[in-house]
FIZADO-936955 format. One record per residue (C-alpha): residue in one letter; x, y, z. Coordinates in Angstrom, 3 decimals, decimal comma. Example, Ala and Ser with C-alpha at 12.3 -4.5 7.8 and 13.67 -1.06 7.14 Angstrom:
2
{'A' {12,300 -4,500 7,800}}
{'S' {13,670 -1,060 7,140}}
//
This chain:
309
{'X' {35,459 8,734 9,727}}
{'X' {32,783 11,010 11,208}}
{'X' {29,153 10,930 10,191}}
{'X' {29,555 14,459 8,821}}
{'X' {31,831 12,892 6,180}}
{'X' {29,174 10,438 4,987}}
{'X' {28,791 10,504 1,214}}
{'X' {25,626 11,515 -0,600}}
{'X' {25,781 8,224 -2,515}}
{'X' {25,732 6,254 0,729}}
{'X' {22,719 8,252 1,946}}
{'X' {20,882 7,603 -1,325}}
{'X' {21,642 3,888 -1,131}}
{'X' {20,553 3,704 2,505}}
{'X' {17,293 5,478 1,702}}
{'X' {16,634 3,015 -1,133}}
{'X' {17,349 0,007 1,100}}
{'X' {15,026 1,385 3,768}}
{'X' {12,240 1,806 1,198}}
{'X' {12,707 -1,487 -0,665}}
{'X' {13,165 -3,612 2,439}}
{'X' {16,054 -5,722 1,052}}
{'X' {19,542 -5,054 -0,241}}
{'X' {18,751 -7,063 -3,362}}
{'X' {15,688 -4,974 -4,251}}
{'X' {17,601 -1,743 -3,614}}
{'X' {20,468 -2,914 -5,845}}
{'X' {18,037 -3,725 -8,647}}
{'X' {16,299 -0,330 -8,344}}
{'X' {19,621 1,555 -8,367}}
{'X' {21,312 -0,538 -11,047}}
{'X' {24,080 -1,536 -8,608}}
{'X' {25,438 -4,908 -7,620}}
{'X' {24,393 -6,185 -4,223}}
{'X' {28,004 -6,081 -3,050}}
{'X' {28,202 -2,378 -3,992}}
{'X' {25,083 -1,689 -1,939}}
{'X' {26,547 -3,648 0,979}}
{'X' {29,756 -1,596 0,819}}
{'X' {27,844 1,693 0,882}}
{'X' {25,793 0,556 3,875}}
{'X' {28,906 -0,642 5,697}}
{'X' {30,597 2,712 5,035}}
{'X' {27,589 4,593 6,414}}
{'X' {27,444 2,373 9,498}}
{'X' {31,128 3,026 10,184}}
{'X' {30,485 6,761 9,889}}
{'X' {27,468 6,532 12,193}}
{'X' {29,354 4,396 14,688}}
{'X' {26,395 2,044 15,066}}
{'X' {24,493 -0,600 13,106}}
{'X' {21,772 0,989 10,999}}
{'X' {20,099 -2,187 9,757}}
{'X' {19,069 -5,421 11,399}}
{'X' {19,533 -8,222 8,870}}
{'X' {16,680 -10,750 8,984}}
{'X' {15,644 -13,719 6,878}}
{'X' {12,848 -11,671 5,276}}
{'X' {14,872 -8,517 4,610}}
{'X' {16,148 -5,679 6,773}}
{'X' {14,712 -3,674 9,627}}
{'X' {15,929 -0,256 10,722}}
{'X' {17,600 0,041 14,103}}
{'X' {16,945 3,059 16,312}}
{'X' {20,085 4,681 14,860}}
{'X' {18,892 3,738 11,385}}
{'X' {15,605 5,550 11,909}}
{'X' {17,489 8,717 12,866}}
{'X' {19,752 8,463 9,820}}
{'X' {16,814 7,762 7,499}}
{'X' {14,946 10,847 8,672}}
{'X' {18,008 13,034 8,056}}
{'X' {18,998 11,257 4,833}}
{'X' {15,572 11,828 3,293}}
{'X' {15,798 15,561 4,040}}
{'X' {19,373 15,851 2,714}}
{'X' {18,648 13,977 -0,529}}
{'X' {15,494 16,010 -1,165}}
{'X' {17,349 19,286 -0,602}}
{'X' {20,238 18,297 -2,881}}
{'X' {17,796 17,256 -5,610}}
{'X' {15,971 20,587 -5,248}}
{'X' {19,297 22,406 -5,568}}
{'X' {20,141 20,439 -8,704}}
{'X' {16,835 21,431 -10,287}}
{'X' {17,426 25,072 -9,385}}
{'X' {20,951 25,042 -10,850}}
{'X' {19,581 23,493 -14,030}}
{'X' {17,064 26,314 -14,322}}
{'X' {14,154 23,979 -13,649}}
{'X' {11,261 25,026 -11,411}}
{'X' {10,960 23,464 -7,991}}
{'X' {8,003 21,167 -7,401}}
{'X' {5,991 22,745 -4,568}}
{'X' {2,706 21,584 -6,060}}
{'X' {3,686 17,967 -6,638}}
{'X' {2,215 15,392 -4,257}}
{'X' {3,527 11,834 -4,065}}
{'X' {0,733 9,386 -3,297}}
{'X' {0,847 5,665 -2,561}}
{'X' {-2,196 3,415 -2,643}}
{'X' {-3,058 -0,233 -2,052}}
{'X' {-4,087 -2,179 -5,173}}
{'X' {-7,892 -2,124 -5,125}}
{'X' {-7,933 1,621 -4,352}}
{'X' {-6,846 2,119 -7,951}}
{'X' {-10,129 0,698 -9,228}}
{'X' {-12,387 3,557 -8,180}}
{'X' {-11,249 5,684 -5,229}}
{'X' {-7,940 7,061 -6,556}}
{'X' {-9,161 7,755 -10,141}}
{'X' {-12,269 9,466 -8,767}}
{'X' {-10,185 11,653 -6,458}}
{'X' {-7,624 12,571 -9,128}}
{'X' {-10,364 13,497 -11,603}}
{'X' {-11,961 15,781 -9,000}}
{'X' {-8,580 17,331 -8,141}}
{'X' {-7,933 18,238 -11,791}}
{'X' {-11,171 20,219 -11,775}}
{'X' {-10,761 21,994 -8,443}}
{'X' {-6,956 22,372 -8,266}}
{'X' {-5,447 21,913 -11,746}}
{'X' {-2,055 23,313 -10,655}}
{'X' {-1,433 20,349 -8,338}}
{'X' {0,468 17,454 -9,904}}
{'X' {0,120 13,984 -8,380}}
{'X' {2,745 11,280 -8,814}}
{'X' {1,283 8,016 -7,570}}
{'X' {2,306 4,420 -7,129}}
{'X' {0,553 1,187 -6,234}}
{'X' {1,991 -1,013 -3,508}}
{'X' {1,280 -3,454 -0,741}}
{'X' {0,983 -2,064 2,767}}
{'X' {4,536 -2,947 3,965}}
{'X' {6,085 -1,332 0,873}}
{'X' {3,960 1,805 1,219}}
{'X' {4,833 2,151 4,899}}
{'X' {8,540 1,849 4,070}}
{'X' {8,108 4,514 1,378}}
{'X' {6,463 6,827 3,932}}
{'X' {9,349 6,267 6,337}}
{'X' {11,881 6,894 3,567}}
{'X' {10,145 10,105 2,511}}
{'X' {9,520 8,965 -1,068}}
{'X' {5,742 9,315 -0,764}}
{'X' {3,957 12,112 1,080}}
{'X' {1,046 9,985 2,188}}
{'X' {-0,606 6,675 1,403}}
{'X' {-4,062 5,164 1,196}}
{'X' {-4,009 1,894 3,141}}
{'X' {-6,546 -0,807 3,930}}
{'X' {-6,942 -2,221 7,412}}
{'X' {-8,928 -5,198 8,681}}
{'X' {-9,889 -6,128 12,259}}
{'X' {-8,394 -5,893 14,808}}
{'X' {-7,261 -2,636 13,093}}
{'X' {-3,688 -2,590 14,342}}
{'X' {-1,300 0,192 13,247}}
{'X' {0,531 -0,723 10,026}}
{'X' {3,873 -0,749 11,840}}
{'X' {5,360 -0,215 15,299}}
{'X' {8,146 2,187 14,348}}
{'X' {8,583 5,640 15,843}}
{'X' {7,397 8,240 15,314}}
{'X' {3,978 6,646 14,930}}
{'X' {2,275 7,295 11,612}}
{'X' {-0,668 9,661 11,645}}
{'X' {-3,705 7,651 10,547}}
{'X' {-7,061 9,060 9,502}}
{'X' {-10,019 6,843 8,655}}
{'X' {-11,455 7,743 5,259}}
{'X' {-14,343 5,303 5,459}}
{'X' {-15,281 1,897 6,824}}
{'X' {-17,170 -0,569 4,668}}
{'X' {-18,273 -4,178 4,697}}
{'X' {-16,607 -6,910 2,727}}
{'X' {-18,747 -8,370 -0,066}}
{'X' {-18,516 -11,478 -2,233}}
{'X' {-18,091 -11,491 -6,024}}
{'X' {-19,914 -14,357 -7,748}}
{'X' {-20,327 -15,357 -11,406}}
{'X' {-23,508 -13,808 -12,820}}
{'X' {-24,788 -17,274 -13,759}}
{'X' {-24,134 -18,790 -10,331}}
{'X' {-27,178 -19,795 -8,217}}
{'X' {-25,975 -17,422 -5,475}}
{'X' {-26,252 -14,487 -7,908}}
{'X' {-30,049 -14,740 -8,143}}
{'X' {-30,827 -12,750 -5,000}}
{'X' {-29,845 -9,410 -3,536}}
{'X' {-27,656 -10,929 -0,830}}
{'X' {-25,949 -14,202 0,083}}
{'X' {-26,686 -16,170 3,233}}
{'X' {-23,409 -17,068 4,965}}
{'X' {-24,530 -20,716 5,203}}
{'X' {-24,579 -20,903 1,406}}
{'X' {-20,871 -20,101 1,260}}
{'X' {-19,962 -23,511 2,657}}
{'X' {-18,393 -25,844 0,129}}
{'X' {-17,702 -23,122 -2,442}}
{'X' {-14,479 -22,798 -4,427}}
{'X' {-12,523 -19,601 -3,804}}
{'X' {-10,045 -17,392 -5,625}}
{'X' {-7,566 -15,960 -3,123}}
{'X' {-4,531 -13,740 -3,158}}
{'X' {-1,189 -15,440 -2,408}}
{'X' {-0,851 -13,356 0,757}}
{'X' {-4,168 -14,433 2,268}}
{'X' {-4,325 -16,520 5,385}}
{'X' {-6,593 -18,934 3,557}}
{'X' {-3,945 -19,417 0,886}}
{'X' {-1,316 -20,123 3,508}}
{'X' {0,118 -16,594 3,684}}
{'X' {0,410 -14,083 6,476}}
{'X' {-2,598 -12,020 5,499}}
{'X' {-2,527 -8,638 3,770}}
{'X' {-4,816 -6,108 2,111}}
{'X' {-4,026 -7,692 -1,268}}
{'X' {-4,562 -11,239 -0,066}}
{'X' {-8,322 -11,404 0,205}}
{'X' {-10,152 -14,384 -1,174}}
{'X' {-12,242 -16,716 0,979}}
{'X' {-14,930 -15,362 3,277}}
{'X' {-13,324 -14,915 6,727}}
{'X' {-14,716 -16,848 9,658}}
{'X' {-16,039 -19,880 7,776}}
{'X' {-16,156 -22,930 10,066}}
{'X' {-14,400 -25,022 7,451}}
{'X' {-11,114 -24,930 5,617}}
{'X' {-11,963 -23,145 2,371}}
{'X' {-11,023 -24,734 -0,929}}
{'X' {-8,700 -22,341 -2,758}}
{'X' {-9,133 -23,238 -6,426}}
{'X' {-7,000 -20,399 -7,822}}
{'X' {-4,443 -17,951 -6,435}}
{'X' {-3,969 -14,502 -7,968}}
{'X' {-2,488 -11,292 -6,589}}
{'X' {-4,180 -8,813 -8,928}}
{'X' {-7,804 -8,002 -8,068}}
{'X' {-8,744 -7,668 -11,753}}
{'X' {-7,360 -11,152 -12,442}}
{'X' {-9,408 -12,534 -9,557}}
{'X' {-12,571 -10,905 -10,883}}
{'X' {-11,777 -12,210 -14,358}}
{'X' {-11,608 -15,723 -12,928}}
{'X' {-14,928 -15,127 -11,177}}
{'X' {-16,503 -14,005 -14,458}}
{'X' {-15,200 -17,221 -16,060}}
{'X' {-17,032 -19,263 -13,434}}
{'X' {-13,866 -20,445 -11,681}}
{'X' {-14,976 -19,589 -8,156}}
{'X' {-15,923 -16,834 -5,732}}
{'X' {-13,774 -14,127 -4,147}}
{'X' {-14,191 -11,452 -1,519}}
{'X' {-13,972 -7,801 -2,522}}
{'X' {-14,395 -4,471 -0,755}}
{'X' {-17,797 -2,934 -1,467}}
{'X' {-16,045 0,012 -3,120}}
{'X' {-15,018 -2,245 -6,009}}
{'X' {-18,622 -2,894 -7,088}}
{'X' {-18,672 -0,081 -9,738}}
{'X' {-15,524 -1,458 -11,379}}
{'X' {-16,354 -5,167 -11,728}}
{'X' {-16,254 -6,658 -15,236}}
{'X' {-19,334 -8,022 -17,014}}
{'X' {-20,406 -11,433 -15,792}}
{'X' {-19,811 -10,675 -12,103}}
{'X' {-22,195 -9,698 -9,320}}
{'X' {-20,994 -8,238 -6,029}}
{'X' {-23,342 -9,026 -3,149}}
{'X' {-23,446 -8,480 0,624}}
{'X' {-23,408 -11,445 3,010}}
{'X' {-25,987 -11,934 5,758}}
{'X' {-25,538 -13,992 8,882}}
{'X' {-22,425 -14,715 10,913}}
{'X' {-19,699 -12,198 11,757}}
{'X' {-19,353 -9,394 9,255}}
{'X' {-15,913 -8,394 8,013}}
{'X' {-15,264 -4,647 8,016}}
{'X' {-12,461 -2,851 6,202}}
{'X' {-11,158 0,594 6,928}}
{'X' {-9,589 2,835 4,352}}
{'X' {-6,864 4,870 6,016}}
{'X' {-4,868 7,910 5,041}}
{'X' {-1,368 7,517 6,500}}
{'X' {1,494 9,997 6,728}}
{'X' {4,418 10,938 8,897}}
{'X' {3,648 13,486 11,610}}
{'X' {4,526 17,096 10,863}}
{'X' {3,277 20,163 8,992}}
{'X' {0,900 19,378 6,140}}
{'X' {1,849 21,214 2,906}}
{'X' {-1,072 22,846 1,123}}
{'X' {-1,052 20,555 -1,967}}
{'X' {-1,025 17,468 0,272}}
{'X' {-3,896 18,867 2,334}}
{'X' {-5,915 19,537 -0,823}}
{'X' {-5,472 16,009 -2,158}}
{'X' {-6,250 14,556 1,266}}
{'X' {-9,537 16,465 1,322}}
{'X' {-10,454 15,252 -2,173}}
{'X' {-9,692 11,659 -1,159}}
{'X' {-11,918 11,999 1,916}}
{'X' {-14,771 13,252 -0,243}}
{'X' {-14,235 10,500 -2,846}}
{'X' {-14,206 7,828 -0,122}}
{'X' {-17,639 8,930 1,068}}
{'X' {-19,147 8,478 -2,402}}
{'X' {-21,108 5,202 -2,512}}
//
């Protein structure tokens, strides 16, 4: 069997596996059994004459051959879908942009940008999704989002090491702040001294290093760099849940400064003075290549929204 005989179904399944990161997640998304997904992948690997996936305990990773197939599969599937729309008498979607964004960007940055885009370019449609950085990077590689808003913390490494390297543009760089209950003694001033953070109870994301995870943009919680092991009183992935726990007096949590306008009543967001300061970069990530006009327009609006205090 030659690769030119590979089925469209196998290409769709492979693209889904590449985006989801596991065969199980791809099977769930497609409504297939895991064994059916495995058979499609095996068929495609036989056609390619090389392994396309490296099976690991935490999911799958594309091989060099897999990266080539993914790039071509994304283009083929998109073209077939466009042909199906044309045959059905439906308009193509040249003005639709697919945007991915990390969770806290949905609190202020993304809504602000989309509202501005509706005013300046009402013909552009944006389909967006929230996701953690690894999932968004896989979606970029699979061609199911056009670009993504990511968060990066020091030492500001690239979000992955695959080739071709993602094109990254810094939207803004801001300090990390601390959210405290409005009735907490630390909420009385205009800033918090880092020494006063010792002995506090924290609300952290399950992916944070302080909570025992590997660290991620959604895993913030305890102030980084404390010379003590922080007490994690509560673990929550959703930033709104964490702020709700802060408002209830259950502890403190770290937040990007950009979240300040969206905090619920009963919470103050304050800068920290003294000690090393944690900086976060907001990045716009995409695959290298020509930038379609609708994507360029939304990128510009996001840059302008990111500069708004």
